[in-house]
N, C-alpha and C positions, 0 to 999 in steps of 0.2 A: 504494500500500500504506500509506504514512504517513497519507494523508488518511482511509483507511478505519479505521485504528487510532484516529485522532483523533475520528472520528465515533462509533465504538463507545465510547470513553472519555466523550465528551460525553453520550451516551445513558445510560450507567451513572450518571454524576454527576447528571443530570437526574432519573432515576428515584429515586435516593437522596434528593434534595432533596424531591421530591414525597411520598415515603413517610415522610420524617422526621416523627416524632411521631404517626404513625397506629398505633393499637393496637385496632382494632375498635370505636372510638367510646367506649372506657372512660376515656380520659384526661380529667381535669378541668382540666388546666393549659393545655396547648397552648403555642404559641410566645410568647404574650403574658404568661405568668405570670412565673416567676422566670428568672434567667439560665440555668439548666439546662433550661428548657422544661417543668419539672414544677411542680405546685402541691402544697403540703401538703394533707392531707385535713382538712377542717373537719367538725365534728359539732355537732349541736344540744345546747344546755344542757338542754332538756326531757327528752330520752330517749337522747341519744348516737347518734342515727341520722345517717348521712352527710348533709351539707348541700351543696347545689349552689350555687355562686356563679359567675356568668359571669366568665370570665378577663379579658374586656375591661374590666371594672370596675377591675381593678388596673392603672391607666393612668399611674402616676407611677413614677419610679425607686424611691422609698421603698416604695410599695405592691407593686411587683414583687419587691423584696427580701423584704418580709414574706411574700408569697405563697409564696416559695421556702423560707424559713427559719423563719418564725414569730417572728422577732425584729423589734422595732419600731425602725427607724433614727432615729426622731424623739425618742427618749428623750434628755433633756438638751439639746435644741436649742430655744433661747428663742423663735425665730419660730414654730415649730410649737406650742410650749406656749401662747403667746399666742393663736394661732388656735384651739387646742383649748379654751381657756377660753371664748372667744366662742361656739363651737359648742355647748358644754355648756349655756350659758345660752340660746342661740337655740332649741335643741331641747327646752327645758323640763326638762332632766335635774335642774335645781335643785329642781323641785317635789317630787321624791321623795328625791333624794340630798342635798339641802341645797346651800347656796351654795358650799361648799368640798368637796363630795363627802363630808362627814363623816357623812351619814346623817340622815334625817328620817323620813318614812313608809317609805322604802326604806332598804336597808342602807348603811353606810359603805363607801366604795370605797378607803379608805386601806390596809387590810391591817394586819398580816400575816394576820389571821383574816378570811376572806371567807365570805359566805353560801354561795357556790359556790366550792369549793376551787380549781377550775380557773382562777378569775379571778386567781390569783397569777401566772399566765403571760399574756403578751400575746396569745398564740393563744387561750387560754381566755376572756379578757375580750372579745376581738374576737368570738368566737362568741356570747357572752352578749348583747353589744350588738346584733350583727347580727340574731340570730334570736329574742331575748327569752328569757323564763323561764316556769316554771310558777307562780312566785310573784307574778305580776301585771305584770311588765314586758313590754310589747309589743315586737315587732321594730322595730328602727330602720334596718335595711338598706334600700338603694334597691330599690324595688319590693315590699318587705314591709311597710313602715311603714303604707302606705295602699294596699291591694290594688286600689283603684279607679284609682290613679294610679301607673303604673309608673316615673315619674320622681321620685316623692316619696321622701325618705329620704336617709340618709347613704351616701356612697361610701366604699370602704375607706380612702382617703387621709384622709378626715375622721375616721373612727373612730380611726385611728392617732394623729392630732393630739389628739383628746380623751383617749386613753390617756396620751399624753405629759404632758398637763396633770394628769390624775388622779394619775399616778405621782409628781408633785412633792410630794404631800401625805403620802406614806408612805415606808417604808424599802425597799419592793420596787420594782425597776425592771421586772420582768416578763420581762427578757431573761436572767435567771440560768440 
């Protein structure tokens, strides 16, 4: 009798684990997103439509935290800021936004007045960088930057580091 009860309990737990996170395929987060297994909803800057980002791209603790909360854990972390500056230069962001993100042919990223008001938040700025704008900035997200090469472009962790560097130039942290 005790073995039968243990078997029934094991089956119940197994079914619960297998079913965990299944919602008819509507979830965008899954187990690899945030600590709670859910991902915040991202929308395009162009028209506010839902934006699908593969949860497995959020593959670092910082990226997972961001996916769950919209808060950038790299804000104020010097190693991330230094890497973000290099990425900003490497991906030619300086060509439009200037060497210190002060604006050139593209807008200043310092704030508090942003061309796209949503860029005052790290979630909003992430969406703008990832998917681009109607104002001439192309998508920089992995698989979007160059549609012919699905491995080209920034991964979420890199976008967060770029944001951490950009935020050092203004009074907005984006995590407010």
